C-alpha positions in Angstrom: 0.0 0.0 0.0 1.3 3.3 -1.0 1.2 6.1 1.5 1.5 9.6 0.2 3.8 11.9 2.2 2.1 14.9 3.6 3.9 17.7 5.3 3.0 18.5 8.9 1.0 21.6 9.4 2.8 23.5 12.1 -0.2 25.6 12.9 -2.3 22.5 13.5 0.2 20.8 15.7 1.3 23.5 18.2 1.2 22.3 21.8 -1.5 23.8 23.9 -0.2 24.2 27.5 -2.8 25.0 30.2 -1.8 25.7 33.8 -4.2 24.6 36.4 -5.0 27.2 39.0 -4.0 24.8 41.8 -0.6 24.4 40.2 -0.2 28.1 39.9 -0.8 28.5 43.6 1.8 25.8 44.4 4.4 27.4 42.2 3.8 30.8 43.8 4.1 29.3 47.3 7.4 27.6 46.5 8.9 30.7 45.0 7.8 32.7 48.0 9.5 30.3 50.4 12.7 30.4 48.3 12.6 34.2 48.4 12.1 34.1 52.2 15.0 31.7 52.6 17.2 34.1 50.4 16.3 37.0 52.7 17.1 35.1 55.9 20.3 33.3 54.8 22.0 35.7 52.4 20.6 39.2 52.7 21.2 39.2 56.5 24.8 38.4 55.9 24.8 35.8 58.7 24.9 32.7 56.6 22.9 30.6 59.1 20.2 31.7 61.5 21.1 31.9 65.2 19.9 29.0 67.3 18.5 29.8 70.7 19.1 27.1 73.3 18.4 26.6 77.0 21.6 26.3 79.0 19.9 23.8 81.2 19.4 21.4 78.2 23.1 21.7 77.3 24.1 21.0 80.9 21.8 18.0 81.1 23.2 16.4 77.9 26.8 17.2 79.0 26.3 15.4 82.4 24.6 12.5 80.7 27.5 12.3 78.2 30.3 12.1 80.7 28.5 9.5 82.8 27.9 7.4 79.6 31.6 7.8 78.8 32.6 6.9 82.3 30.5 3.7 82.2 32.3 2.7 79.0 35.7 3.4 80.6 34.8 0.9 83.4 33.7 -1.7 80.9 37.0 -1.4 79.0 38.9 -1.7 82.3 37.0 -4.8 83.2 38.0 -6.4 79.9 41.7 -5.5 80.4 41.8 -4.8 76.7 43.7 -1.8 75.4 44.0 -0.4 72.0 45.9 -2.1 69.3 46.3 -0.2 66.1 49.0 -0.3 63.4 49.3 3.4 63.2 50.4 3.8 66.8 53.8 3.1 68.3 53.2 0.9 71.4 54.3 1.9 74.9 55.1 -0.8 77.5 51.9 -0.3 79.4 49.6 -2.0 76.9 48.6 1.4 75.5 49.4 3.4 72.4 51.7 6.5 72.4 49.9 9.3 70.6 52.7 11.7 70.9 55.0 13.5 73.3 54.4 16.3 75.8 56.4 19.5 75.9 58.6 17.8 78.5 59.3 14.9 76.1 57.1 12.3 77.9 54.7 10.0 76.1 51.0 10.8 76.0 49.1 7.6 76.1 46.0 6.6 74.3 43.8 3.7 75.2 40.8 2.0 73.8 38.8 3.5 76.7 39.7 7.0 75.6 38.4 6.5 72.1 35.2 4.6 73.1 34.3 7.2 75.8 35.0 10.0 73.3 32.7 8.4 70.7 29.8 8.0 73.1 30.2 11.6 74.5 30.3 13.2 71.0 27.3 11.0 70.0 25.2 12.4 72.8 26.3 16.0 72.3 25.3 15.8 68.7 21.8 16.5 70.0 23.0 20.1 69.2 24.2 19.9 65.6 26.0 23.3 65.6 27.5 23.0 69.1 31.2 23.6 69.1 33.0 20.8 70.9 36.7 20.8 71.9 37.8 17.3 72.8 41.1 15.7 73.8 40.5 13.0 71.2 39.5 13.3 67.6 36.5 11.6 66.0 36.5 8.0 66.9 37.8 5.4 64.5 35.3 2.9 65.9 31.9 2.4 64.2 28.7 2.7 66.1 28.4 -1.1 65.9 31.8 -1.6 67.6 30.9 0.9 70.4 27.4 -0.3 71.0 28.4 -3.0 73.6 29.8 -0.2 75.8 26.7 1.9 75.6 24.8 2.0 78.9 21.0 2.5 79.1 20.4 6.2 78.5 17.3 6.2 80.5 18.8 4.6 83.6 21.8 7.0 83.5 19.5 10.0 83.0 17.2 8.9 86.0 20.3 8.9 88.3 20.9 12.7 87.7 17.5 13.9 86.6 16.3 15.1 90.0 19.2 17.5 90.7 19.4 18.7 87.0 15.7 19.6 87.1 16.5 22.2 89.8 18.9 24.1 87.5 17.3 27.4 86.4 16.6 28.0 82.7 18.8 30.5 80.8 18.5 31.2 77.1 21.7 31.5 75.1 22.8 31.7 71.5 24.3 28.4 70.6 27.1 30.2 68.7 28.3 31.7 72.0 28.7 28.2 73.6 31.6 25.8 73.5 31.9 22.5 75.3 35.4 21.2 76.4 35.5 17.4 76.9 38.1 15.1 78.4 36.8 11.6 77.8 39.4 10.1 80.2 41.6 12.1 82.5 44.6 10.4 84.1 45.2 7.9 81.2 48.6 7.1 82.5 47.2 6.1 85.9 44.4 4.2 84.1 46.9 2.0 82.4 48.6 1.4 85.8 45.3 0.3 87.4 45.2 3.4 89.6 41.5 4.0 89.0 41.0 6.3 91.9 42.6 9.1 89.8 40.4 8.5 86.7 37.7 11.1 85.8 35.6 12.1 82.8 35.0 15.8 82.4 32.9 18.3 80.5 32.9 22.1 80.7 30.6 24.7 79.2 32.3 28.0 78.1 30.4 31.1 77.2 32.3 34.1 75.9 35.7 32.6 77.0 34.5 32.1 80.6 33.9 28.6 82.0 30.5 28.8 83.6 29.7 25.1 84.2 31.9 22.2 84.9 31.2 18.5 85.6 33.6 15.9 86.9 32.6 12.2 87.0 34.6 9.5 88.9 33.3 6.4 87.2 35.0 3.9 89.5 33.4 5.6 92.5 30.1 6.6 90.8 30.6 10.2 92.0 29.6 13.3 89.9 30.3 16.8 91.1 29.3 19.8 89.0 29.3 23.5 89.5 27.3 26.3 87.7 27.9 29.9 88.3 24.9 31.4 90.2 23.7 28.0 91.2 26.5 26.5 93.2 28.4 23.2 93.4 26.5 20.0 94.0 26.8 16.3 93.8 24.7 14.1 91.6 22.5 13.1 94.6 21.7 16.8 95.3 24.2 17.5 98.1 25.3 21.2 98.2 29.1 21.7 98.5 30.4 24.8 100.2 34.1 25.8 100.6 35.7 24.0 103.6 36.6 26.4 106.4 40.2 27.5 106.0 41.2 26.3 109.4 39.9 22.8 108.6 41.6 22.5 105.2 44.6 20.2 105.0 47.8 22.1 104.6 48.7 20.2 101.5 49.7 20.9 97.9 48.7 18.4 95.3 51.1 18.1 92.3 51.3 15.9 89.3 52.7 12.4 89.4 53.8 12.4 85.8 54.6 16.1 85.2 56.1 17.2 88.5 58.7 19.5 86.9 60.3 21.6 89.7 57.1 22.0 91.6 58.3 20.2 94.7 61.3 22.4 94.9 59.1 25.5 94.5 56.7 24.5 97.3 59.5 23.8 99.7 61.1 27.2 99.0 57.9 29.1 99.4 56.2 27.3 102.3 59.0 25.4 103.9 57.5 22.8 106.3 54.1 24.6 106.5 52.8 22.6 103.6 53.1 19.0 102.7 53.3 17.8 99.1 51.3 14.9 97.6 51.7 13.6 94.1 48.5 12.6 92.4 47.2 11.8 89.0 44.7 13.7 86.8 43.8 17.3 86.9 40.1 16.4 87.7 41.1 14.4 90.7 43.4 17.1 92.0 40.6 19.7 91.6 38.3 17.5 93.7 40.8 17.4 96.5 40.5 21.2 96.7 36.7 20.9 96.7 36.5 18.5 99.6 39.2 20.3 101.6 41.8 17.5 101.7 44.3 19.8 99.9 44.7 23.6 99.9 46.5 24.2 96.7 46.9 22.5 93.3 50.2 23.5 91.6 51.3 22.6 88.1 54.4 24.2 86.6 54.6 22.6 83.2 52.3 22.9 80.2 48.7 21.7 80.4 45.8 21.4 78.0 42.7 23.4 78.5 40.3 20.4 78.4 42.3 19.2 81.5 41.5 22.4 83.4 38.2 23.8 82.1 35.8 21.7 84.2 37.8 22.2 87.4 38.2 25.9 86.7 34.5 26.3 86.4 33.8 24.5 89.7 36.5 26.4 91.6 35.2 29.7 90.3 31.7 28.7 91.4 33.0 28.1 94.9 34.7 31.5 95.0 38.1 30.1 94.3 40.4 30.5 91.4 42.5 28.7 88.8 45.3 31.0 87.7 48.4 30.6 85.5 51.7 31.1 87.2 51.8 34.8 86.1 48.7 35.3 88.2 46.1 35.7 85.4 42.8 33.8 85.3 42.7 31.1 82.6 40.8 32.1 79.5 39.2 30.0 76.8 38.9 32.2 73.8 38.3 30.4 70.5 41.4 31.9 68.9 43.7 31.0 71.9 46.0 28.0 71.8 44.7 24.9 73.5 48.0 24.5 75.4 48.5 26.6 78.5 52.3 26.8 78.8 52.3 29.0 81.9 51.3 26.4 84.4 48.6 26.8 87.0 47.7 27.2 90.6 44.2 26.4 91.9 42.5 27.0 95.2 38.9 26.6 96.3 38.9 29.6 98.6 38.7 33.3 97.8 41.5 34.9 95.9 43.0 38.0 97.5 43.6 41.4 96.0 43.0 40.5 92.4 43.5 44.0 91.0 46.4 44.9 93.2 48.0 41.6 92.3 48.1 42.6 88.6 49.9 45.8 89.5 52.3 44.0 91.8 53.3 41.6 89.0 54.2 44.5 86.8 56.4 46.0 89.6 58.0 42.7 90.4 59.0 42.2 86.7 60.4 45.7 86.4 64.0 46.3 85.7 63.9 49.5 87.9 64.9 49.2 91.5 62.3 51.9 92.5 59.6 49.6 91.2 60.9 46.7 93.2 60.9 48.9 96.3 57.3 49.8 95.7 56.5 46.1 95.2 58.0 45.4 98.7 55.9 48.2 100.3 52.7 46.7 98.9 53.6 43.2 99.9 54.4 44.4 103.4 50.9 46.0 103.6 49.3 42.7 102.4 51.2 40.7 105.0 50.0 43.1 107.8 46.4 42.3 106.8 46.8 38.6 107.2 47.9 36.3 110.0 50.9 34.1 109.6 48.8 31.1 108.7 47.2 32.7 105.6 49.0 32.4 102.3 49.3 35.8 100.7 48.8 36.6 97.0 52.5 37.3 96.3 54.9 36.2 93.6 57.7 35.8 96.1 58.0 34.1 99.5 58.7 35.5 102.9 62.3 34.6 102.2 62.3 36.9 99.2 60.7 39.7 101.2 63.3 39.5 103.9 66.1 39.4 101.4 64.8 42.5 99.6 64.7 44.4 102.9 68.1 43.1 103.9 69.9 43.6 100.6 68.1 45.5 97.9 67.1 48.4 100.1 70.5 48.9 101.6 71.6 52.5 100.7 75.2 51.5 100.2 74.4 48.9 97.6 75.1 50.2 94.0 72.2 50.0 91.7 74.1 47.6 89.4 74.4 45.1 92.3 70.8 45.7 93.3 69.8 44.7 89.8 71.8 41.5 89.8 70.4 40.7 93.3 66.8 41.2 91.9 67.5 38.8 89.0 69.0 36.2 91.3 66.0 36.4 93.6 63.6 36.2 90.7 65.2 33.0 89.5 64.9 31.5 93.0 61.5 32.8 94.1 59.7 34.4 91.2 56.8 32.0 91.0 53.2 33.1 91.4 52.0 31.5 94.6 48.5 32.9 94.5 45.6 32.7 96.8 
């Protein structure tokens, strides 16, 4: 059959497109939402909208997180099973060496560190944009591998719910909040089986100030946390107040593994008025100040801020202080290095003469003899305010004070000799023993 070719009539075959009114409304709505999103995210210049959170919620999840991490640490300890991984160089204590400290000592990493860290970060991801500063990086373990170490969230929550419910609400911008986490403090002691020193810690920082700290001792099932304006409490609701100064043990706790010259310093400054005790873990040493079984916590070598943040917040809440050895409060600015190389001194009781202290530090460091003389006058005034049993906020000991009077202020001593004497005294006694 022959079919004759006929050209297509373009006029007859033009597509007729009709838009249904319902479709028109949908398109307008979509375009409207897109325009609104454009105004919010781009025209405002903020990139992302601010998220408003209740500090109480962040605190609750932080406490839940460290208790979950602590339970995992105990389970790993029960297994006596430490990390084995080809990328690490193995230390003799069944743990991996993740690097060296500033003093050249190995920093250990165990399976417990990583599992605890994984669980803590998992819980804190309840706040997707929350900035978290942790000692360990993201876990190399999968959720499936970590699952056997995960405790029942509900049971853990019930153990702390009653006291957390009493915390007042406070609205904050999430962008102003950072959380410092130490998933296992005192790793060295953990590998040695010295579990009394082991803690898990979290700290909430707002505008560079630590306002909340929580320290959990998993092997003793003890949690202590402090919130500025609320106080320091245990997980069972017991309020903790500073121990009366007369009842505080005259003891300085120092590090077992980073002792540095701290023992020599304490002996020079306090003589036999203070005893020295070596202990593991910054969290544990802070708790010794809280319960009054030590008066000072002194550390002269470098220390990471996730080691100090929780304890710093708790001591501040009690009216105490954690200062570097130049006498300045620790700060937690985003742009600051995580390593504090100036050491620290902590106390749970009131710090004296904070503003005068800054001025005295300037005088003490001065190269001018007249400034040192003025420093001595101020220190003498401070000493007259306090009895002999009260440590004074000075950067030099009673020995230094006596030496300055005896030698530096002697009219017959040439200025050049005075300057050398000042430098010698600085090298012997120029440490910030601050209260």
